[in-house]
C-alpha positions as YAML, in Angstrom:
chain: A
units: angstrom
residues:
- id: 1
  name: MET
  ca: [-1.45, -13.02, -12.59]
- id: 2
  name: LYS
  ca: [-4.72, -14.20, -11.08]
- id: 3
  name: ILE
  ca: [-6.41, -11.27, -9.39]
- id: 4
  name: ALA
  ca: [-8.88, -11.29, -6.50]
- id: 5
  name: ASP
  ca: [-11.20, -8.48, -7.55]
- id: 6
  name: ASP
  ca: [-14.61, -9.42, -6.16]
- id: 7
  name: TRP
  ca: [-14.19, -8.69, -2.45]
- id: 8
  name: ARG
  ca: [-16.81, -6.52, -0.78]
- id: 9
  name: ASP
  ca: [-15.43, -6.44, 2.77]
- id: 10
  name: TYR
  ca: [-11.82, -5.83, 1.73]
- id: 11
  name: ARG
  ca: [-10.24, -3.15, -0.46]
- id: 12
  name: ILE
  ca: [-6.78, -1.76, -1.07]
- id: 13
  name: LEU
  ca: [-7.40, 1.97, -1.16]
- id: 14
  name: ALA
  ca: [-3.89, 3.14, -2.10]
- id: 15
  name: THR
  ca: [-0.24, 2.08, -2.27]
- id: 16
  name: SER
  ca: [2.91, 4.18, -1.93]
- id: 17
  name: CYS
  ca: [6.37, 4.27, -0.34]
- id: 18
  name: GLY
  ca: [6.39, 0.67, 0.82]
- id: 19
  name: MET
  ca: [2.90, 0.82, 2.37]
- id: 20
  name: LYS
  ca: [-0.62, -0.26, 1.48]
- id: 21
  name: LEU
  ca: [-3.77, 1.37, 2.82]
- id: 22
  name: GLU
  ca: [-6.54, -1.19, 3.32]
- id: 23
  name: ARG
  ca: [-10.15, -1.21, 4.37]
- id: 24
  name: TRP
  ca: [-11.19, -4.36, 6.22]
- id: 25
  name: LYS
  ca: [-14.97, -3.90, 6.34]
- id: 26
  name: ASP
  ca: [-15.20, -0.77, 8.55]
- id: 27
  name: VAL
  ca: [-11.57, -0.65, 9.75]
- id: 28
  name: VAL
  ca: [-8.76, 1.08, 7.84]
- id: 29
  name: LEU
  ca: [-5.21, -0.19, 8.34]
- id: 30
  name: LEU
  ca: [-1.90, 1.00, 6.92]
- id: 31
  name: ARG
  ca: [0.69, -1.79, 6.64]
- id: 32
  name: PRO
  ca: [4.09, -2.28, 5.02]
- id: 33
  name: ASP
  ca: [4.23, -4.23, 1.77]
- id: 34
  name: PRO
  ca: [7.58, -5.25, 0.20]
- id: 35
  name: GLN
  ca: [6.14, -5.16, -3.33]
- id: 36
  name: VAL
  ca: [5.26, -1.45, -3.12]
- id: 37
  name: ILE
  ca: [8.57, 0.01, -4.26]
- id: 38
  name: TRP
  ca: [7.06, 3.04, -6.01]
- id: 39
  name: LYS
  ca: [6.96, 6.41, -4.30]
- id: 40
  name: GLY
  ca: [4.26, 9.02, -4.07]
- id: 41
  name: GLU
  ca: [1.85, 10.17, -1.39]
- id: 42
  name: ASP
  ca: [2.70, 9.75, 2.28]
- id: 43
  name: LEU
  ca: [-0.32, 7.62, 3.10]
- id: 44
  name: SER
  ca: [0.19, 8.00, 6.85]
- id: 45
  name: LEU
  ca: [-1.01, 11.61, 6.56]
- id: 46
  name: ARG
  ca: [-4.47, 10.58, 5.40]
- id: 47
  name: GLY
  ca: [-7.38, 10.86, 7.78]
- id: 48
  name: GLY
  ca: [-9.63, 8.00, 8.81]
- id: 49
  name: ILE
  ca: [-6.84, 5.52, 9.54]
- id: 50
  name: ASN
  ca: [-7.54, 3.29, 12.53]
- id: 51
  name: ALA
  ca: [-4.04, 1.85, 12.92]
- id: 52
  name: VAL
  ca: [-0.58, 1.94, 11.34]
- id: 53
  name: TYR
  ca: [2.02, -0.82, 11.57]
- id: 54
  name: HIS
  ca: [5.55, 0.49, 12.13]
- id: 55
  name: ARG
  ca: [8.60, -1.67, 11.59]
- id: 56
  name: SER
  ca: [11.34, -1.64, 14.22]
- id: 57
  name: ASN
  ca: [15.03, -1.30, 13.42]
- id: 58
  name: LYS
  ca: [15.59, -4.15, 15.87]
- id: 59
  name: GLY
  ca: [13.21, -6.45, 13.97]
- id: 60
  name: GLY
  ca: [9.47, -6.91, 14.13]
- id: 61
  name: GLY
  ca: [7.43, -3.86, 14.94]
- id: 62
  name: GLY
  ca: [4.08, -2.84, 16.37]
- id: 63
  name: TRP
  ca: [0.75, -1.17, 15.76]
- id: 64
  name: GLU
  ca: [0.05, 2.50, 16.39]
- id: 65
  name: LYS
  ca: [-3.65, 2.84, 17.13]
- id: 66
  name: ARG
  ca: [-5.02, 6.15, 15.94]
- id: 67
  name: SER
  ca: [-8.75, 5.72, 16.51]
- id: 68
  name: PRO
  ca: [-10.90, 3.12, 18.27]
- id: 69
  name: PHE
  ca: [-11.73, -0.15, 16.54]
- id: 70
  name: PRO
  ca: [-12.59, -3.68, 17.73]
- id: 71
  name: GLU
  ca: [-9.81, -6.01, 18.85]
- id: 72
  name: GLU
  ca: [-11.16, -8.46, 16.26]
- id: 73
  name: TRP
  ca: [-14.04, -8.44, 13.79]
- id: 74
  name: VAL
  ca: [-15.58, -10.53, 11.02]
- id: 75
  name: VAL
  ca: [-15.30, -10.06, 7.26]
- id: 76
  name: SER
  ca: [-17.17, -11.99, 4.57]
- id: 77
  name: TYR
  ca: [-16.15, -13.32, 1.20]
- id: 78
  name: ARG
  ca: [-19.10, -14.71, -0.72]
- id: 79
  name: ASP
  ca: [-20.59, -17.25, 1.72]
- id: 80
  name: LEU
  ca: [-17.45, -17.54, 3.84]
- id: 81
  name: LYS
  ca: [-16.73, -15.64, 7.06]
- id: 82
  name: PHE
  ca: [-13.38, -14.99, 8.73]
- id: 83
  name: LYS
  ca: [-12.12, -13.27, 11.85]
- id: 84
  name: VAL
  ca: [-9.63, -10.45, 11.36]
- id: 85
  name: LYS
  ca: [-7.29, -9.33, 14.11]
- id: 86
  name: PRO
  ca: [-4.17, -7.14, 13.78]
- id: 87
  name: MET
  ca: [-1.32, -9.23, 15.18]
- id: 88
  name: GLY
  ca: [2.45, -9.07, 15.47]
- id: 89
  name: PHE
  ca: [4.62, -8.92, 12.35]
- id: 90
  name: LYS
  ca: [1.87, -6.89, 10.59]
- id: 91
  name: HIS
  ca: [-0.45, -9.88, 10.05]
- id: 92
  name: THR
  ca: [-4.23, -9.80, 10.30]
- id: 93
  name: GLY
  ca: [-4.93, -13.54, 10.13]
- id: 94
  name: LEU
  ca: [-6.14, -13.54, 6.53]
- id: 95
  name: PHE
  ca: [-4.62, -13.24, 3.05]
- id: 96
  name: PRO
  ca: [-7.41, -11.85, 0.81]
- id: 97
  name: GLU
  ca: [-5.55, -12.53, -2.46]
- id: 98
  name: GLN
  ca: [-5.92, -16.26, -1.79]
- id: 99
  name: ALA
  ca: [-9.59, -15.94, -2.75]
- id: 100
  name: VAL
  ca: [-8.58, -16.88, -6.30]
- id: 101
  name: ASN
  ca: [-7.36, -20.24, -5.00]
- id: 102
  name: TRP
  ca: [-10.36, -20.75, -2.71]
- id: 103
  name: ASN
  ca: [-12.57, -20.32, -5.77]
- id: 104
  name: ALA
  ca: [-10.55, -22.79, -7.84]
- id: 105
  name: LEU
  ca: [-10.50, -25.49, -5.15]
- id: 106
  name: ARG
  ca: [-14.19, -25.09, -4.39]
- id: 107
  name: ALA
  ca: [-15.03, -25.53, -8.07]
- id: 108
  name: LEU
  ca: [-12.95, -28.73, -8.29]
- id: 109
  name: ILE
  ca: [-14.44, -30.19, -5.09]
- id: 110
  name: SER
  ca: [-18.00, -29.24, -6.01]
- id: 111
  name: ALA
  ca: [-17.68, -30.86, -9.46]
- id: 112
  name: ALA
  ca: [-16.28, -34.06, -7.95]
- id: 113
  name: SER
  ca: [-18.96, -34.10, -5.24]
- id: 114
  name: ALA
  ca: [-21.66, -33.72, -7.89]
- id: 115
  name: GLN
  ca: [-20.39, -36.99, -9.36]
- id: 116
  name: GLY
  ca: [-20.84, -38.71, -6.02]
- id: 117
  name: LYS
  ca: [-17.20, -38.61, -4.93]
- id: 118
  name: LYS
  ca: [-16.28, -37.97, -1.30]
- id: 119
  name: ILE
  ca: [-13.21, -35.74, -1.27]
- id: 120
  name: LYS
  ca: [-10.57, -35.79, 1.46]
- id: 121
  name: ALA
  ca: [-8.26, -32.76, 1.58]
- id: 122
  name: LEU
  ca: [-5.13, -32.09, 3.62]
- id: 123
  name: ASN
  ca: [-4.11, -28.52, 4.43]
- id: 124
  name: LEU
  ca: [-0.49, -28.20, 5.64]
- id: 125
  name: PHE
  ca: [1.03, -25.09, 7.25]
- id: 126
  name: ALA
  ca: [-2.65, -24.22, 7.35]
- id: 127
  name: TYR
  ca: [-2.50, -21.02, 9.47]
- id: 128
  name: THR
  ca: [-5.98, -19.70, 10.35]
- id: 129
  name: GLY
  ca: [-7.70, -22.06, 7.97]
- id: 130
  name: ALA
  ca: [-9.22, -19.96, 5.18]
- id: 131
  name: ALA
  ca: [-8.49, -22.68, 2.60]
- id: 132
  name: SER
  ca: [-9.72, -25.35, 5.02]
- id: 133
  name: VAL
  ca: [-13.00, -23.48, 5.43]
- id: 134
  name: ALA
  ca: [-13.37, -22.98, 1.66]
- id: 135
  name: CYS
  ca: [-12.79, -26.68, 0.93]
- id: 136
  name: ALA
  ca: [-15.12, -27.82, 3.72]
- id: 137
  name: LYS
  ca: [-17.81, -25.43, 2.46]
- id: 138
  name: ALA
  ca: [-17.61, -27.19, -0.91]
- id: 139
  name: GLY
  ca: [-18.15, -30.55, 0.76]
- id: 140
  name: ALA
  ca: [-14.64, -31.90, 1.39]
- id: 141
  name: ALA
  ca: [-13.55, -33.61, 4.61]
- id: 142
  name: VAL
  ca: [-10.51, -31.54, 5.60]
- id: 143
  name: THR
  ca: [-7.53, -32.30, 7.83]
- id: 144
  name: HIS
  ca: [-5.96, -29.03, 8.99]
- id: 145
  name: VAL
  ca: [-2.36, -29.13, 10.25]
- id: 146
  name: ASP
  ca: [-0.27, -26.31, 11.73]
- id: 147
  name: ALA
  ca: [2.44, -26.17, 14.39]
- id: 148
  name: ALA
  ca: [0.97, -23.09, 16.09]
- id: 149
  name: LYS
  ca: [-1.81, -23.93, 18.54]
- id: 150
  name: GLY
  ca: [-3.18, -20.39, 18.52]
- id: 151
  name: MET
  ca: [-3.57, -20.39, 14.73]
- id: 152
  name: VAL
  ca: [-5.33, -23.76, 14.79]
- id: 153
  name: GLU
  ca: [-7.74, -22.42, 17.40]
- id: 154
  name: ARG
  ca: [-8.45, -19.43, 15.15]
- id: 155
  name: ALA
  ca: [-9.09, -21.84, 12.27]
- id: 156
  name: GLY
  ca: [-11.76, -23.51, 14.37]
- id: 157
  name: GLU
  ca: [-13.37, -20.14, 15.02]
- id: 158
  name: ASN
  ca: [-13.38, -19.37, 11.28]
- id: 159
  name: ALA
  ca: [-14.95, -22.76, 10.53]
- id: 160
  name: ALA
  ca: [-17.70, -22.12, 13.08]
- id: 161
  name: LEU
  ca: [-18.46, -18.75, 11.51]
- id: 162
  name: SER
  ca: [-18.99, -20.43, 8.14]
- id: 163
  name: GLY
  ca: [-20.90, -23.38, 9.60]
- id: 164
  name: VAL
  ca: [-18.38, -26.08, 8.64]
- id: 165
  name: GLU
  ca: [-16.75, -26.93, 11.98]
- id: 166
  name: SER
  ca: [-17.85, -30.57, 11.72]
- id: 167
  name: GLY
  ca: [-16.11, -30.96, 8.35]
- id: 168
  name: ILE
  ca: [-12.58, -30.19, 9.58]
- id: 169
  name: ARG
  ca: [-10.17, -32.22, 11.72]
- id: 170
  name: TYR
  ca: [-7.56, -30.08, 13.49]
- id: 171
  name: ILE
  ca: [-3.99, -31.19, 14.20]
- id: 172
  name: VAL
  ca: [-1.32, -29.19, 16.06]
- id: 173
  name: ASP
  ca: [1.92, -30.71, 14.83]
- id: 174
  name: ASP
  ca: [5.04, -30.32, 12.75]
- id: 175
  name: CYS
  ca: [3.85, -30.85, 9.18]
- id: 176
  name: VAL
  ca: [6.74, -33.06, 8.08]
- id: 177
  name: LYS
  ca: [6.33, -35.37, 11.07]
- id: 178
  name: PHE
  ca: [2.58, -35.54, 10.52]
- id: 179
  name: VAL
  ca: [2.98, -36.50, 6.85]
- id: 180
  name: ARG
  ca: [5.42, -39.28, 7.73]
- id: 181
  name: ARG
  ca: [2.98, -40.68, 10.27]
- id: 182
  name: GLU
  ca: [0.13, -40.54, 7.77]
- id: 183
  name: LEU
  ca: [2.25, -42.48, 5.29]
- id: 184
  name: ARG
  ca: [2.84, -45.20, 7.87]
- id: 185
  name: ARG
  ca: [-0.89, -45.29, 8.65]
- id: 186
  name: GLY
  ca: [-1.74, -45.67, 4.98]
- id: 187
  name: ASN
  ca: [-4.01, -42.63, 4.90]
- id: 188
  name: ARG
  ca: [-4.63, -41.03, 1.51]
- id: 189
  name: TYR
  ca: [-6.01, -37.68, 0.33]
- id: 190
  name: ASP
  ca: [-7.61, -36.49, -2.90]
- id: 191
  name: GLY
  ca: [-6.21, -32.99, -2.51]
- id: 192
  name: ILE
  ca: [-3.26, -31.41, -0.73]
- id: 193
  name: ILE
  ca: [-2.71, -27.72, 0.03]
- id: 194
  name: MET
  ca: [0.45, -26.29, 1.51]
- id: 195
  name: ASP
  ca: [1.50, -22.75, 2.37]
- id: 196
  name: PRO
  ca: [5.03, -23.28, 3.68]
- id: 197
  name: PRO
  ca: [6.95, -20.44, 5.36]
- id: 198
  name: SER
  ca: [10.31, -19.23, 4.13]
- id: 199
  name: TYR
  ca: [11.74, -20.26, 7.48]
- id: 200
  name: GLY
  ca: [10.07, -22.08, 10.31]
- id: 201
  name: ARG
  ca: [10.48, -24.03, 13.49]
- id: 202
  name: GLY
  ca: [8.21, -26.87, 14.58]
- id: 203
  name: PRO
  ca: [6.94, -27.43, 18.14]
- id: 204
  name: GLY
  ca: [9.90, -29.72, 18.81]
- id: 205
  name: GLY
  ca: [12.48, -27.32, 17.39]
- id: 206
  name: GLU
  ca: [12.38, -28.79, 13.88]
- id: 207
  name: MET
  ca: [13.91, -26.39, 11.35]
- id: 208
  name: TRP
  ca: [12.42, -25.59, 7.93]
- id: 209
  name: LYS
  ca: [14.00, -23.62, 5.07]
- id: 210
  name: ILE
  ca: [11.93, -23.49, 1.93]
- id: 211
  name: GLU
  ca: [14.81, -23.52, -0.57]
- id: 212
  name: ASP
  ca: [16.29, -26.64, 1.01]
- id: 213
  name: ASP
  ca: [13.18, -28.53, 2.04]
- id: 214
  name: LEU
  ca: [10.24, -27.78, -0.27]
- id: 215
  name: TYR
  ca: [10.96, -30.17, -3.16]
- id: 216
  name: GLU
  ca: [11.74, -33.10, -0.89]
- id: 217
  name: PHE
  ca: [8.60, -32.41, 1.13]
- id: 218
  name: VAL
  ca: [6.38, -32.31, -1.97]
- id: 219
  name: CYS
  ca: [7.90, -35.63, -3.04]
- id: 220
  name: LEU
  ca: [7.10, -37.01, 0.41]
- id: 221
  name: CYS
  ca: [3.51, -35.75, 0.18]
- id: 222
  name: ARG
  ca: [3.06, -37.45, -3.18]
- id: 223
  name: GLY
  ca: [2.79, -40.70, -1.24]
- id: 224
  name: LEU
  ca: [-0.35, -39.40, 0.47]
- id: 225
  name: LEU
  ca: [-2.24, -38.82, -2.78]
- id: 226
  name: SER
  ca: [-5.13, -41.08, -3.72]
- id: 227
  name: GLU
  ca: [-5.06, -43.13, -6.90]
- id: 228
  name: LYS
  ca: [-6.69, -40.34, -8.90]
- id: 229
  name: PRO
  ca: [-5.96, -37.09, -7.02]
- id: 230
  name: LEU
  ca: [-8.03, -33.99, -7.59]
- id: 231
  name: PHE
  ca: [-5.48, -31.25, -6.82]
- id: 232
  name: PHE
  ca: [-2.17, -30.27, -5.24]
- id: 233
  name: LEU
  ca: [-1.73, -26.57, -4.42]
- id: 234
  name: ILE
  ca: [1.48, -24.88, -3.26]
- id: 235
  name: ASN
  ca: [1.40, -21.25, -2.09]
- id: 236
  name: SER
  ca: [4.53, -19.21, -1.48]
- id: 237
  name: TYR
  ca: [5.25, -15.74, -0.16]
- id: 238
  name: THR
  ca: [9.01, -16.21, -0.27]
- id: 239
  name: THR
  ca: [10.63, -13.27, -2.05]
- id: 240
  name: GLY
  ca: [12.41, -14.37, -5.22]
- id: 241
  name: LEU
  ca: [10.68, -17.74, -5.52]
- id: 242
  name: GLN
  ca: [9.10, -17.49, -8.97]
- id: 243
  name: PRO
  ca: [5.82, -19.17, -9.98]
- id: 244
  name: GLY
  ca: [7.74, -21.21, -12.55]
- id: 245
  name: VAL
  ca: [9.76, -22.79, -9.75]
- id: 246
  name: LEU
  ca: [6.57, -24.05, -8.12]
- id: 247
  name: GLU
  ca: [5.36, -25.41, -11.45]
- id: 248
  name: ASN
  ca: [8.65, -27.23, -11.99]
- id: 249
  name: ILE
  ca: [8.50, -28.74, -8.50]
- id: 250
  name: LEU
  ca: [5.00, -30.06, -9.13]
- id: 251
  name: LYS
  ca: [5.86, -31.44, -12.57]
- id: 252
  name: LEU
  ca: [8.92, -33.26, -11.26]
- id: 253
  name: ALA
  ca: [7.51, -34.46, -7.95]
- id: 254
  name: LEU
  ca: [4.17, -35.62, -9.43]
- id: 255
  name: LYS
  ca: [5.58, -37.05, -12.66]
- id: 256
  name: GLY
  ca: [3.54, -40.00, -13.85]
- id: 257
  name: ILE
  ca: [0.29, -38.82, -12.26]
- id: 258
  name: GLY
  ca: [-2.20, -37.83, -14.92]
- id: 259
  name: GLY
  ca: [-3.09, -34.17, -14.85]
- id: 260
  name: LYS
  ca: [-1.79, -30.70, -15.59]
- id: 261
  name: CYS
  ca: [0.27, -28.10, -13.74]
- id: 262
  name: GLU
  ca: [0.06, -24.33, -13.84]
- id: 263
  name: ALA
  ca: [1.71, -21.56, -11.87]
- id: 264
  name: TYR
  ca: [0.85, -17.91, -11.45]
- id: 265
  name: GLU
  ca: [1.23, -14.82, -9.32]
- id: 266
  name: VAL
  ca: [-1.71, -13.98, -7.10]
- id: 267
  name: GLY
  ca: [-2.69, -10.38, -6.56]
- id: 268
  name: ILE
  ca: [-5.32, -7.91, -5.40]
- id: 269
  name: ALA
  ca: [-7.00, -5.22, -7.47]
- id: 270
  name: THR
  ca: [-6.57, -1.78, -5.94]
- id: 271
  name: ASP
  ca: [-8.65, 1.40, -6.11]
- id: 272
  name: GLU
  ca: [-5.77, 2.96, -8.07]
- id: 273
  name: GLY
  ca: [-6.53, 0.75, -11.06]
- id: 274
  name: ILE
  ca: [-3.52, -1.52, -10.63]
- id: 275
  name: ALA
  ca: [-3.03, -5.07, -9.35]
- id: 276
  name: LEU
  ca: [-0.70, -5.54, -6.38]
- id: 277
  name: PRO
  ca: [1.35, -8.77, -6.61]
- id: 278
  name: CYS
  ca: [1.07, -10.69, -3.35]
- id: 279
  name: GLY
  ca: [2.66, -14.10, -3.83]
- id: 280
  name: ALA
  ca: [2.87, -17.14, -6.07]
- id: 281
  name: SER
  ca: [0.94, -20.37, -6.46]
- id: 282
  name: GLY
  ca: [1.47, -23.65, -8.27]
- id: 283
  name: LEU
  ca: [-1.58, -25.83, -8.91]
- id: 284
  name: PHE
  ca: [-1.77, -29.42, -10.13]
- id: 285
  name: THR
  ca: [-5.21, -30.66, -11.20]
- id: 286
  name: GLY
  ca: [-5.83, -34.32, -11.88]
- id: 287
  name: GLU
  ca: [-7.45, -35.78, -14.97]
...
């Protein structure tokens, strides 16, 4: 497991009974987490909690606000800045554990840039753009694609906070359709990032199911890679999809391209002295 353990504006204070207690700069939130299957303290009884997310038996859920806090606020990670806002389905607009991947991609891009290479990166299912911002901060020209207009707008706000708005091109579109158009245009990228959902629906009603569609989509994206690609990163939060599956997909789909593949869990260090697993990543790096 690769662990994000150098955050200053984010901490997991405690975990118990399916919940994690987090501090996002000055705001404390209590949210469900499916990986927390151990039982112990009822964290909802602690003082100082600003809001608790409660699941609904009918699906979804909502936030119970216990004490005043801003509707949205800014957190920092190293020299990057991101807006945080509690939203529906327990999200806040940022996945702090992905810092391990931001670091890895920035190192690859910075090393290539130091050799005079101009790196083009494509971020698919790009959400609020943390990876886009990280890559742009390292000097890459980034194309950011997501089907949700509101999330793309938030990505632009994050880029502005970190001073890289001019380095990112924003596209509101179904990712599969966009990739097919890019193939017809002959556009190529040195790095591809994707964070596909378990299930999804594009703006035109296009259906996505990760078990059925991921491998074929990675194969399709292979055609967008430059002659000597720098990286290909797949992130997954789908329960039961093991890191080794992502590694196998990359090895099979990118066979014949010089480089290496690795896969790993990503996690967050907690104040309890444990690491909370948060998802899986597969990373191809070129020679």
